C-alpha positions in Angstrom: -77.5 7.4 -23.4 -79.9 4.4 -23.6 -79.4 3.7 -19.9 -80.0 7.4 -19.1 -83.3 7.4 -20.9 -84.4 4.1 -19.3 -83.7 5.6 -15.8 -85.5 8.8 -16.8 -88.6 7.1 -18.3 -90.5 6.3 -15.1 -90.3 9.9 -14.1 -90.7 11.5 -17.6 -94.3 12.5 -16.9 -93.4 14.4 -13.7 -90.4 16.0 -15.3 -92.5 17.2 -18.3 -95.2 18.5 -15.9 -92.6 20.5 -13.9 -91.1 22.0 -17.1 -94.5 23.0 -18.5 -95.7 24.5 -15.1 -92.4 26.4 -14.7 -92.5 27.8 -18.2 -96.1 28.9 -18.0 -95.5 30.3 -14.5 -92.7 32.3 -15.9 -94.9 33.7 -18.7 -97.8 34.4 -16.3 -95.5 36.3 -13.9 -94.0 38.4 -16.7 -97.4 39.0 -18.1 -98.6 40.3 -14.8 -95.5 42.4 -14.3 -95.6 43.9 -17.8 -95.2 47.8 -17.6 -98.3 48.4 -19.7 -102.0 48.4 -19.1 -104.6 46.2 -20.6 -104.4 42.4 -21.2 -103.9 42.8 -24.9 -101.0 45.3 -24.5 -99.5 43.1 -21.8 -99.7 40.1 -24.1 -98.1 42.0 -27.0 -95.3 43.2 -24.7 -94.7 39.6 -23.6 -94.3 38.5 -27.2 -91.9 41.3 -28.0 -89.9 40.8 -24.8 -89.6 37.0 -24.8 -90.6 36.2 -28.4 -87.7 33.9 -29.2 -88.2 31.8 -26.0 -91.9 31.5 -26.7 -91.3 30.7 -30.4 -88.8 27.9 -29.5 -91.3 26.3 -27.1 -94.1 26.7 -29.6 -92.0 25.2 -32.2 -91.4 22.1 -30.1 -95.2 21.7 -30.0 -95.2 22.2 -33.8 -97.9 24.9 -33.7 -98.2 27.0 -36.8 -99.8 29.7 -34.7 -96.4 30.4 -33.2 -94.9 30.7 -36.7 -97.6 33.1 -37.7 -96.9 35.2 -34.6 -93.2 35.2 -35.6 -94.0 36.3 -39.1 -96.1 39.2 -37.9 -93.5 40.3 -35.3 -90.8 40.1 -38.0 -93.0 42.3 -40.2 -93.3 44.9 -37.5 -89.6 44.8 -36.8 -89.9 43.3 -33.3 -88.2 40.1 -34.5 -85.4 39.4 -36.9 -86.8 37.3 -39.8 -83.7 35.0 -40.1 -83.3 34.5 -36.4 -87.1 33.7 -36.1 -86.8 31.0 -38.8 -83.7 29.6 -37.1 -85.2 29.5 -33.6 -88.6 28.1 -34.8 -86.8 25.4 -36.8 -84.6 24.4 -33.8 -87.8 24.2 -31.7 -89.5 21.9 -34.2 -86.3 19.8 -34.6 -86.0 19.4 -30.8 -89.6 18.3 -30.4 -89.3 15.6 -33.1 -86.0 14.4 -31.6 -87.7 13.9 -28.3 -90.4 11.9 -30.0 -87.8 9.8 -31.9 -85.9 8.9 -28.7 -89.1 8.1 -26.9 -89.6 5.4 -29.5 -85.9 4.4 -29.6 -85.4 3.9 -25.8 -88.9 3.3 -24.5 -90.5 0.7 -26.8 -92.4 -1.2 -24.2 -93.8 2.1 -22.8 -94.8 3.2 -26.3 -96.7 0.0 -27.0 -98.7 0.3 -23.8 -99.3 4.0 -24.1 -100.4 4.1 -27.7 -102.5 0.9 -28.0 -105.3 2.8 -29.7 -102.9 4.2 -32.3 -101.8 0.8 -33.7 -103.2 1.5 -37.2 -101.4 4.8 -37.4 -98.1 3.2 -36.3 -98.6 0.4 -38.9 -99.3 3.1 -41.5 -96.1 5.1 -40.5 -94.0 1.9 -40.9 -95.5 1.2 -44.3 -94.9 4.8 -45.5 -91.3 4.7 -44.3 -90.7 1.4 -46.1 -92.4 2.7 -49.3 -91.0 6.2 -49.5 -87.9 6.2 -47.3 -86.4 9.4 -46.0 -88.9 11.8 -47.8 -91.6 10.7 -45.3 -89.5 12.2 -42.5 -89.3 15.4 -44.4 -93.1 15.5 -45.1 -94.4 14.3 -41.7 -94.9 17.9 -40.5 -97.6 18.4 -43.0 -99.5 15.2 -42.3 -102.4 15.9 -39.9 -102.8 13.3 -37.2 -99.3 11.7 -38.0 -96.9 14.4 -36.8 -96.2 12.8 -33.5 -96.7 9.2 -34.6 -94.1 9.2 -37.4 -91.0 10.2 -35.4 -92.0 7.8 -32.6 -92.6 5.0 -35.0 -89.2 5.6 -36.8 -87.6 5.5 -33.4 -89.0 2.0 -32.9 -87.1 0.8 -36.0 -83.4 0.5 -36.6 -83.4 3.7 -38.8 -80.1 5.6 -38.3 -80.5 8.3 -35.6 -77.9 10.5 -37.3 -79.8 10.4 -40.6 -83.1 11.1 -38.9 -81.6 14.1 -37.1 -80.1 15.5 -40.3 -83.3 15.2 -42.3 -85.4 16.4 -39.4 -83.3 19.5 -39.0 -83.5 20.5 -42.7 -87.3 19.7 -42.6 -87.8 21.9 -39.5 -86.1 24.9 -41.0 -88.0 24.5 -44.3 -91.3 24.2 -42.3 -90.5 27.4 -40.4 -89.5 29.3 -43.5 -92.5 28.2 -45.6 -94.8 29.5 -42.9 -93.0 32.6 -41.5 -91.8 34.2 -44.8 -95.3 34.6 -46.4 -96.7 36.0 -43.2 -93.8 38.4 -43.0 -94.3 39.4 -46.6 -98.1 39.9 -46.4 -97.9 41.2 -42.8 -99.7 44.5 -43.5 -102.7 42.8 -45.1 -102.9 40.2 -42.3 -102.7 43.0 -39.6 -105.6 44.8 -41.4 -107.7 41.6 -41.4 -106.9 41.0 -37.7 -107.9 44.6 -36.9 -111.2 44.1 -38.8 -111.8 40.8 -36.9 -111.2 42.5 -33.6 -113.8 45.2 -34.5 -116.3 42.7 -36.0 -115.7 39.6 -33.8 -119.3 38.5 -34.2 -118.6 37.9 -37.9 -115.0 36.9 -37.6 -115.5 34.2 -35.0 -118.0 32.0 -37.0 -115.9 32.4 -40.1 -112.7 31.4 -38.2 -114.4 28.4 -36.7 -115.8 27.3 -40.0 -112.5 27.8 -41.8 -110.5 26.0 -39.2 -112.9 23.2 -38.9 -112.9 22.7 -42.7 -109.1 22.5 -42.7 -109.1 19.9 -39.9 -111.8 17.9 -41.6 -110.0 17.9 -44.9 -106.7 16.8 -43.5 -108.4 14.1 -41.4 -110.2 12.8 -44.5 -107.0 12.9 -46.5 -105.2 10.9 -43.7 -108.0 8.3 -43.6 -107.7 7.9 -47.4 -103.9 7.3 -47.1 -104.6 4.7 -44.3 -107.1 2.8 -46.4 -104.8 2.9 -49.4 -101.8 1.6 -47.6 -103.3 -0.8 -45.0 
């Protein structure tokens, strides 16, 4: 497998670009061909028709927005709750496995590509040494470290089988923790979204302020952890 990844590495950027372009072309074509009128209705149709495929891809990118979408579609009956958690978890698992093997089989490439992230790589190594396997479980909730940690663990001699096992359990927990509350409070969330659509001039500044505050908080929290451990 190591030889396979080494041969693949020089072309990894092109391969990834082809996959991304193909996927979004597929979505764009089906969005255009949707048998309903209006962009919003077409988008909803696309989510209902190809929801699990989109959810898996979104899970690989570790986007909570995809999990919120899955929770709402599960609430409306357009997705099965258990299958949504399973698929989203598999997507998150697959994404981190890719990052892990990038670190494991492309060390020289990683050191060149992530020169500006040396402090975060050093922090990831320290956290792994200090806390062990729980840091693998918790990395999905650490803003600014979600990509760095699996890559940095791949750079070490940490067991690939152990990482995969913890990563899979973590991914399913991450999916359930996000999807289930959205599914349960789906009616209330849909009412809020309807209000936001009708009063976008109020909702947009609130959303930007709220989202910015969350990012700022997690960024500050990560910086505190860095200062404490470095």
